[in-house]
N, C-alpha and C positions, 0 to 999 in steps of 0.2 A: 504494500500500500504506500502510495506517495505521500510525502509530508505536505501539508497544506501550504500553498504558496500565498504570499502576502499580496493583497490588492494594492493598486497604485496609491490609494488613499492611506492604507496602513503603512506603506513604505515612506510616504511623505511625513506622516505623523511620527513615525519612529525616528526618521532623520532629524526632524525639527526638535524632538525631545532630546536627542543626543547632542545636537549642536548647542542648544540652550544650556545643557549641563556643562559642556566643555568651555564655551566662551562667555557664558552668561547670557541671560535673557535679552539684555539690551542690544547685544551684538548679533542677534539672530537675523540673518538675511535670507531672502528668498533665493538668491543665487546659490548660496552655500547649501541650502536645503535641497534645491534641485540637483546639484552635483552629488550630494551624499545619497540621495534617493535614486540616482542613476537616470535622471530625467532631464529633459531640456527645461528651461525656465517656462517656455510656453506650455509644456506638459503639466508642470506644477500649477500654472495659472489657470489651466483648464479645470483642474480639480478644486483649487482654492484661488479665486480671482484676486484676492487681496491678502496682505499679511494679517490683517485683522480677522479675516475668515479662517485662516490657518490657525491663529492663536485661539480663536473661539472653539475650533474643532479639537485642539489640544486639551482644552478644559473639559469639554464634553466627553472626550475619549478617556481621560483620567477618571471621571465620575463613573462611566460605564464599566471600566475595568474593575474599579473598587467594588461596584455593586455586584458584578458577576462573581467575584471572589467571596463576597459576603453571603450571597444567596446560596452558593455551594456549601459554605460552612454551616449555614442555617439549616439546609436540607439534611446535612449529616447528623444534625441534632433532632431530626424529625419534627421540627417546628414546635418543640415543647416550650414550656414556660422558661423564660430567660434565654432562649436560643438566639435571639437577635443580639443581645448584649454579649453573649459568649462568642458568637460569630465575629462581632466587631473586635473583640479582644484578640481573638486568634488571628484574624487577618492582619491587624496592626502588629502583633507580636512577630508573625512570620516576616513581614516587611522589615521590622526593626532588627531581628536576629540576623537576617540575611544582609543587613546593612544596606538595604536598597535606598538610594537617594530619593528624596522627595522630588517630584517632577518639576524641574526648573521652568518648563513651559507654562506652568500655572502662573508663576511670578511674571513671566514675560507677557502673558496675556493680560493679567491684571494691571501691570505697569502701562501697557498700551491702551487699555480701556477698562476702567474700574467696573463697568457693568458686566464684564466677563465673570465676575465672581457670583453673579446671580444664579447660574445653574448649581454651583456648589452650595450656595445659601439655601436654595429650594430643596436640593437633595438632603442636606444636613437636617433641615426642618422635618422632612418626611421620615428620615432615618430616626431622629430623636423621638418622633411620635410613635414609630413602630417599636422602638426600644421600650418606651414607657408602657405602651399597650400590652406588650408581651412579657412584661416583668412582674414579679411578685411585689416589688416595691419600686414604683415609678421614680421616687427621689433617688434611690440607689442607681437606677438606670441613668438618671441625669448626671450623677457624680461620675459614673463610668464614661459617659459621653464627653464630659468636660475634661476628664483626665486624658483620654485618648486624643482629643482634639488639641489640648494644650501641648502634649508631647509632640504631636505632628507639627503644630505651628512653630514650636521652638526649633525643630529640625528644618522646616521649610525656610525659616528666616535666618538659619545658621546662627542661632542664639542658644546653643546647647549650654545651659547653665548647670545641668545635672551630669553626673558621671554616667557612663554606660551602665555601671552596676546599679546606680540609683534608678535609672530608667527601667531596667529589667525588674528591679524590686517592685516598682510601681505597677508594671504590667502584670507581674506574677501575683501581686496583692489583689488586683482586680480579678484575676483568674480564680483565686481562692474564694473571694467574696461571692462569685457567681457559679462556683462549681456545683454540678448537680449533686443533690443529696443521695447518699447510698443508704437505702432503707435497711440493709443488713448490718450497717456499721453503727455501733452505739454512739449516741451523741455525747460530746464532751462538755463538761461545765465551762462556763465563760472563764477565760484566763488560763485554762488548763490544757 
């Protein structure tokens, strides 16, 4: 069976994300993206007629990739109580442990046009609502959301004020807070 080939749009988005990561979002040029994607500039402009459209697509692509990973993790948990929160924690932890960089294309898009954050804002609102609706304790779901988004924002803005160990401890603390209860395991008294 042949490996799936990337569409022209996917090649362009991948090239744009790589270049934004390498040279910084401000220096992203359509010429460089076209070269990296193996296209003529005209070929790139056929798919994305402006740099703004390319940057907007980068934001939407990032949101779609995150949502796909999240829904796969959620399905693995059979959509039980707290499955949305658990899925968010696991997706973020996997990205963090693999030390995947936050997508620089997001910053490029937002720097170019602040309205490009709107799809992220809408998605995060829907995600937070899903987390709260699916949680035993909506306030704890909110705390998990804020912790994950805070860690992601620190990384995106390159303002890591926490050590790697502190960040892992925070993520693993969330994991424990939302771990499924084992009915066969006796409960421990608080503090024990």
